N, C-alpha and C positions, 0 to 999 in steps of 0.2 A: 504494500500500500504506500502510495506517495502522499505525504502530508507536508506541503510547503509551509514555512513559518517565517515570520519577520520578528527579530528580537532587536529592540532599541533600548540601549542603556543611556539614561539621561543624567547629565552632570551640570552643576552650576559652573564649574571650571574644570579643566582637564590638566592634570600634572602627571609627571612620569610614573609615580607609584600607582596612581589610579589607572593609567594606561596599562601597566603590567597586570593589574587585577582584571581589567576589561578583557585583555588578551586571554587570560586564563579562563574567564567565563565564556568567551567566544568559543574556545576550544571545547569546553564541556558541552555547551549548547549544540555545537555542530557534531559532536560525537553522538549525542543522544538523538538529534534531529538532523539527519544528513542533508535535508532539503531546506535548511534554514539559511537566512542571511542575517548578519549581525552588524548593526550600526551603533556608533557612539555619537551622541548629540550633546554638545556642551555649549553653554552660553558664552563662556570666555575660554581663552587658551592660557595655560600657565606652564608651558613646557618649551624647552629649546632643543635639547638633544634626546632623540628617541629614534626608534626604527619600527614604527607601527606597520610598515609594509610587510614585515616578515611574520606578522601575527595572522590569525584567522579573522581579524576584524575586516569587514568588507569595505567600510568607509567611516571616516570621522568627519562630522560636520561641526563647524564653529559658527553658531548662529549670529553672533554680534560682530564677528570679524574684528575682535579687539582682545588685547592682552588683559589678563586678570590684574596685573600690577598697576594698571591705569586707574583701577577703582579706588586706590588709596589717595589719589590726588584730590585736594579740596575742590578743585574746579572740574571734577570728573563729570562728563556727560556721556551716558552710554549710547553707543550706536544703536540704531533700531535693529530689531531682529530681521534678518534677511528673508523676506517672504518667498523669494525665488528658491532659496535653499529648503524652506519648509515644503514648498510645492514639489521640489525634486525628491525629497524623502518620501512623500506620498506617492509620486509616480513610480519611483523605483520599487516601493513596497507592492503596489498594485500589479505592476508588470511581473514581479517575482511570483506573486500569488496566482496569477492567471497563466503563467508560462506552461507551454506544452513540453513535458519533460522527455517524452519518448514518442516518436511518430515514425513507424516503419516505412510508411509511404514517402515521407520526406527524406528518410535515409536513402531510399532507392533513387530519389531525384538528385540529391546533392552528393551522395556517397559518404556522408558523415552521419553517424548515429546521434550524436549529442548536440552538435551546433553550439558548443561553448564559446563564449567571447574570446577573441584573440585568435581563434582558429577559423574565422570566416574567410 
Protein backbone atom coordinates (compact mmCIF):
# COMPACT_ATOMS: atom_id res chain seq x y z
CA UNK A 1 0.00 0.00 0.00
CA UNK A 2 1.33 3.43 -0.93
CA UNK A 3 0.57 6.14 1.63
CA UNK A 4 2.20 9.48 0.77
CA UNK A 5 2.73 11.87 3.65
CA UNK A 6 3.92 15.41 4.20
CA UNK A 7 5.77 16.20 7.42
CA UNK A 8 6.43 19.84 8.25
CA UNK A 9 8.49 20.76 11.30
CA UNK A 10 7.92 24.39 12.31
CA UNK A 11 10.48 26.49 14.19
CA UNK A 12 10.59 30.11 15.34
CA UNK A 13 14.23 30.15 14.25
CA UNK A 14 16.57 27.48 12.96
CA UNK A 15 20.01 26.93 14.45
CA UNK A 16 22.58 24.18 13.97
CA UNK A 17 21.55 21.89 16.86
CA UNK A 18 17.89 22.20 15.80
CA UNK A 19 18.88 21.29 12.26
CA UNK A 20 20.62 18.16 13.54
CA UNK A 21 17.47 17.19 15.46
CA UNK A 22 15.32 17.84 12.38
CA UNK A 23 17.64 15.69 10.27
CA UNK A 24 17.30 12.83 12.75
CA UNK A 25 13.53 13.18 12.79
CA UNK A 26 13.41 13.27 8.99
CA UNK A 27 15.35 10.01 8.89
CA UNK A 28 12.94 8.35 11.34
CA UNK A 29 9.87 9.62 9.49
CA UNK A 30 11.17 8.44 6.12
CA UNK A 31 12.16 5.06 7.52
CA UNK A 32 8.61 4.56 8.86
CA UNK A 33 6.85 6.23 5.91
CA UNK A 34 8.91 5.79 2.74
CA UNK A 35 6.56 7.96 0.65
CA UNK A 36 6.97 10.98 2.94
CA UNK A 37 8.51 14.35 2.22
CA UNK A 38 9.94 16.33 5.10
CA UNK A 39 10.10 20.12 5.26
CA UNK A 40 11.48 22.41 7.95
CA UNK A 41 9.78 25.80 8.12
CA UNK A 42 11.38 28.55 10.20
CA UNK A 43 10.43 32.15 10.72
CA UNK A 44 14.08 33.25 11.07
CA UNK A 45 17.50 31.75 10.39
CA UNK A 46 20.14 31.45 13.15
CA UNK A 47 22.75 29.34 11.43
CA UNK A 48 25.85 29.92 9.36
CA UNK A 49 27.69 26.64 8.98
CA UNK A 50 25.76 23.48 8.27
CA UNK A 51 25.27 20.89 5.59
CA UNK A 52 21.51 20.31 5.41
CA UNK A 53 21.82 18.95 1.88
CA UNK A 54 23.33 15.71 3.19
CA UNK A 55 20.32 15.06 5.42
CA UNK A 56 16.97 13.55 4.45
CA UNK A 57 15.28 16.94 4.84
CA UNK A 58 13.67 17.71 1.49
CA UNK A 59 13.63 21.50 1.90
CA UNK A 60 14.14 24.24 4.47
CA UNK A 61 12.00 27.36 4.17
CA UNK A 62 12.87 30.62 5.98
CA UNK A 63 9.63 32.57 5.83
CA UNK A 64 10.81 36.04 6.85
CA UNK A 65 14.15 35.85 4.96
CA UNK A 66 15.83 37.40 7.97
CA UNK A 67 18.41 36.46 10.58
CA UNK A 68 17.33 35.79 14.14
CA UNK A 69 20.14 38.04 15.47
CA UNK A 70 18.39 41.07 13.98
CA UNK A 71 15.56 40.62 16.48
CA UNK A 72 17.74 41.91 19.35
CA UNK A 73 18.15 45.32 17.68
CA UNK A 74 15.97 48.01 19.31
CA UNK A 75 14.86 49.29 15.91
CA UNK A 76 14.03 45.80 14.64
CA UNK A 77 11.26 45.58 12.11
CA UNK A 78 10.42 42.06 10.96
CA UNK A 79 10.19 41.39 7.26
CA UNK A 80 6.76 40.16 6.21
CA UNK A 81 6.25 36.44 5.87
CA UNK A 82 6.85 35.60 2.23
CA UNK A 83 3.48 34.57 0.83
CA UNK A 84 5.08 33.01 -2.25
CA UNK A 85 7.01 30.61 -0.01
CA UNK A 86 3.85 29.67 1.87
CA UNK A 87 2.14 29.00 -1.46
CA UNK A 88 5.12 26.96 -2.66
CA UNK A 89 4.95 24.78 0.48
CA UNK A 90 1.27 24.20 -0.24
CA UNK A 91 1.84 23.39 -3.93
CA UNK A 92 4.74 21.03 -3.21
CA UNK A 93 2.64 19.25 -0.59
CA UNK A 94 -0.39 18.85 -2.87
CA UNK A 95 1.78 17.72 -5.80
CA UNK A 96 3.43 15.12 -3.58
CA UNK A 97 0.11 13.80 -2.25
CA UNK A 98 -1.40 13.54 -5.74
CA UNK A 99 1.67 12.04 -7.42
CA UNK A 100 1.28 8.83 -9.43
CA UNK A 101 3.97 6.61 -7.93
CA UNK A 102 3.93 3.76 -10.38
CA UNK A 103 2.36 3.65 -13.82
CA UNK A 104 3.32 0.68 -16.00
CA UNK A 105 1.93 2.31 -19.16
CA UNK A 106 4.08 5.39 -18.61
CA UNK A 107 7.12 3.19 -18.04
CA UNK A 108 6.52 1.57 -21.41
CA UNK A 109 6.35 5.00 -23.08
CA UNK A 110 9.37 6.61 -21.40
CA UNK A 111 11.38 3.50 -20.58
CA UNK A 112 11.66 4.70 -16.95
CA UNK A 113 9.61 3.15 -14.16
CA UNK A 114 9.86 5.84 -11.49
CA UNK A 115 10.30 9.20 -13.20
CA UNK A 116 12.26 10.61 -10.28
CA UNK A 117 13.41 14.25 -10.43
CA UNK A 118 16.85 14.68 -11.92
CA UNK A 119 16.45 11.66 -14.16
CA UNK A 120 14.08 13.31 -16.65
